[in-house]
C-alpha positions in Angstrom: 34.2 -4.6 37.9 34.7 -7.5 35.5 32.6 -8.2 32.5 32.1 -11.7 33.9 30.5 -10.3 37.1 26.9 -11.7 37.1 25.4 -8.2 37.3 27.3 -7.1 34.3 26.3 -10.2 32.4 22.6 -9.4 33.2 23.2 -5.8 32.3 24.7 -6.7 28.9 21.7 -9.1 28.2 19.2 -6.4 29.1 21.1 -3.9 26.9 21.0 -6.4 24.0 17.2 -6.9 24.4 16.7 -3.1 24.6 18.8 -2.5 21.4 16.8 -5.1 19.4 13.5 -3.6 20.7 14.6 0.0 20.0 15.8 -1.0 16.5 12.6 -2.8 15.6 10.0 -0.5 17.1 11.7 2.6 18.5 10.4 1.5 21.9 12.1 0.1 25.0 9.6 -1.7 27.2 9.0 -0.7 30.7 9.2 -4.3 32.0 12.8 -4.3 30.8 13.9 -0.9 32.3 11.9 -1.0 35.5 12.6 -4.7 36.0 16.2 -4.3 35.3 16.6 -1.4 37.7 14.8 -3.3 40.4 17.0 -6.4 39.8 20.1 -4.2 40.0 19.1 -2.5 43.3 18.2 -5.8 44.9 21.2 -7.7 43.7 23.8 -5.0 44.5 22.3 -4.5 48.0 22.1 -8.3 48.7 25.6 -9.0 47.4 27.4 -6.2 49.2 29.4 -6.2 52.4 27.8 -2.9 53.3 24.2 -3.1 52.0 23.2 0.4 52.8 26.2 2.0 51.1 25.8 -0.3 48.1 22.1 0.6 47.8 22.9 4.3 48.1 25.5 4.1 45.3 23.1 2.1 43.0 20.2 4.5 43.7 22.5 7.4 43.1 23.5 6.0 39.8 19.8 5.4 38.9 18.9 9.0 39.8 21.9 10.5 38.0 21.1 8.5 34.8 17.5 9.7 35.0 18.4 13.3 35.8 20.9 13.8 33.1 18.7 12.4 30.4 15.4 13.9 31.5 16.0 17.4 30.1 16.7 15.9 26.7 13.3 14.1 26.9 11.7 17.4 27.9 13.1 19.0 24.8 11.9 16.1 22.7 15.4 15.1 21.7 15.0 11.5 22.9 12.2 9.2 24.1 11.2 8.3 27.6 12.5 4.7 27.0 16.0 6.1 26.5 15.7 8.0 29.8 14.6 4.9 31.7 17.2 2.8 30.0 20.0 5.1 31.2 18.4 5.1 34.7 18.6 1.3 34.7 22.2 1.4 33.6 22.8 3.8 36.5 21.4 1.3 39.0 23.8 -1.4 37.7 26.9 0.8 37.6 26.6 3.3 40.4 27.2 7.1 40.3 30.7 7.5 38.9 30.5 4.7 36.3 27.0 6.0 35.2 28.5 9.4 34.4 31.2 7.8 32.4 28.8 5.5 30.6 26.6 8.6 29.7 29.6 10.3 28.2 30.4 7.2 26.1 26.8 6.9 25.0 26.7 10.6 23.9 30.0 10.1 21.9 28.5 7.0 20.2 25.2 8.8 19.7 27.0 11.8 18.2 28.9 9.6 15.8 25.8 7.7 14.9 23.8 10.9 14.3 26.5 12.4 12.0 26.6 9.1 10.1 22.8 9.0 9.9 22.6 12.6 8.7 25.4 12.1 6.1 23.5 9.0 4.8 20.3 11.0 4.5 22.2 14.0 3.1 20.9 16.2 5.9 24.0 17.2 7.8 23.2 21.0 7.7 19.8 20.3 9.1 21.4 18.2 11.9 23.7 21.1 12.8 20.9 23.6 12.8 18.8 21.3 15.1 21.8 20.9 17.4 22.1 24.7 17.6 18.4 25.0 18.4 18.7 22.4 21.2 21.6 24.2 22.7 19.6 27.5 22.6 16.6 25.8 24.2 18.6 24.2 26.9 20.4 27.5 27.8 17.1 29.4 27.8 15.6 26.8 30.0 18.6 26.8 32.3 18.7 30.6 32.6 15.1 31.4 32.9 13.4 28.2 34.0 10.9 28.8 31.2 10.8 26.5 28.2 11.1 28.5 24.9 8.2 28.5 22.4 10.3 27.3 19.5 9.9 23.6 18.7 11.2 21.4 16.0 8.6 20.5 13.5 8.5 16.9 12.1 9.6 18.1 8.7 12.7 19.7 10.3 13.9 16.5 11.8 16.8 14.6 10.3 15.0 11.3 11.3 14.6 9.0 14.2 17.7 7.4 15.6 17.2 4.5 18.0 19.3 6.0 20.8 18.9 2.9 23.0 21.4 1.2 20.8 23.9 4.1 21.4 23.3 3.8 25.2 24.0 0.0 24.9 27.1 0.4 22.8 28.5 3.2 24.9 27.8 1.4 28.2 29.4 -1.8 26.9 32.3 0.1 25.5 32.9 1.8 28.8 32.6 -1.3 30.9 34.9 -3.3 28.6 37.3 -0.4 28.3 37.5 -0.1 32.0 38.2 -3.8 32.4 41.1 -3.6 29.9 42.4 -0.3 31.3 41.3 1.8 28.4 38.5 3.8 30.0 
């Protein structure tokens, strides 16, 4: 998939808008995520030689992006807009590429979180919070019951607009794939 493909141009434009919105207000509007996902599903289905297969792959990407990010929203690690943004990315990229874009977004997010924590001089707090999230996810996975421990606002390192990390990670993956680097 080339970065000059019309759907990728639209995806990059939507990611840029989402990044600006997330940076300014820590919010990603529903019209952007839902509208972008709807556009992707319609465009990919209409442009395909095999519309049913193309729709299935796009829908699978949307569901994968949503499913992987939803537990992090449930644990209050990220906002609902981030979950919906990754679902939208999934609709544009399909299943395999969505998984790769998520990995890139998490790498970018991890680097950004470490840089943010170092800047705020709260690296130890970040590491403790990461340990707590891993504990909560494993407890949730093993028992199906959400643990009672929650992060208090004063324990947080701060808010990181993760939509920017999703945008950079996705763009990095798509461009890296085009140049044979991803």
